[in-house]
C-alpha positions as CSV (number, residue, x, y, z in Angstrom):
1,M,-177.0,67.1,52.9
2,A,-174.6,69.5,51.9
3,K,-172.9,70.3,48.9
4,K,-169.2,69.7,47.9
5,T,-167.2,73.0,48.2
6,H,-164.3,71.4,46.5
7,L,-163.6,69.4,43.5
8,K,-160.5,67.1,43.2
9,V,-158.9,67.8,39.6
10,R,-155.2,65.9,38.2
11,M,-152.3,68.3,37.5
12,V,-149.8,67.0,34.0
13,P,-147.3,68.4,32.7
14,E,-148.2,71.2,30.4
15,N,-145.4,70.2,27.7
16,K,-145.7,66.4,28.6
17,P,-149.4,65.8,29.2
18,D,-148.0,61.5,29.1
19,S,-145.8,61.7,32.2
20,P,-145.9,59.1,34.5
21,F,-146.2,61.6,37.8
22,F,-148.7,64.1,38.1
23,Y,-150.8,66.2,41.2
24,Y,-154.1,65.9,42.6
25,V,-155.0,69.5,43.9
26,K,-158.7,70.9,45.3
27,K,-160.6,72.9,43.0
28,P,-163.0,75.1,44.3
29,T,-167.0,74.5,43.0
30,K,-168.0,78.2,43.3
31,G,-166.8,81.7,42.6
32,E,-164.5,83.0,39.9
33,K,-161.9,80.5,40.4
34,A,-164.1,77.6,39.5
35,K,-164.7,78.4,36.3
36,V,-160.8,78.6,35.2
37,K,-158.8,76.2,34.5
38,L,-155.6,76.1,37.3
39,K,-152.5,76.3,35.8
40,M,-149.3,75.6,38.9
41,N,-145.7,75.9,38.4
42,K,-144.4,72.1,40.1
43,Y,-141.5,70.2,40.5
44,N,-141.7,67.4,38.0
45,P,-139.3,64.5,39.7
46,A,-139.2,62.3,36.1
47,T,-137.7,65.7,35.0
48,K,-135.6,66.9,37.8
49,K,-137.1,70.7,37.2
50,H,-140.0,72.8,38.3
51,E,-142.5,73.2,35.1
52,I,-145.9,74.6,34.7
53,F,-148.5,71.4,35.3
54,V,-152.1,72.2,33.9
55,E,-155.6,70.6,35.0
56,K,-156.8,67.5,32.9
57,K,-159.7,65.5,34.1
58,L,-159.8,62.4,36.2
59,P,-159.8,59.2,33.9
60,P,-162.8,57.0,34.7
61,H,-163.2,55.1,37.3
62,S,-163.1,51.3,36.8
63,K,-165.3,48.9,39.6
């Protein structure tokens, strides 16, 4: 089986990490971008503004 080329990460607002809104994005597992923490300017409907979203770990999985 082949290795994964992308990893799923959760993006939360930088100034309010406990916000109810977040994005999921794919991040590469190899190369320069794999080591850098993602930072994106995205729309936050909770505040109705564009904000900086940063990468956070996914929440623990429950069965």
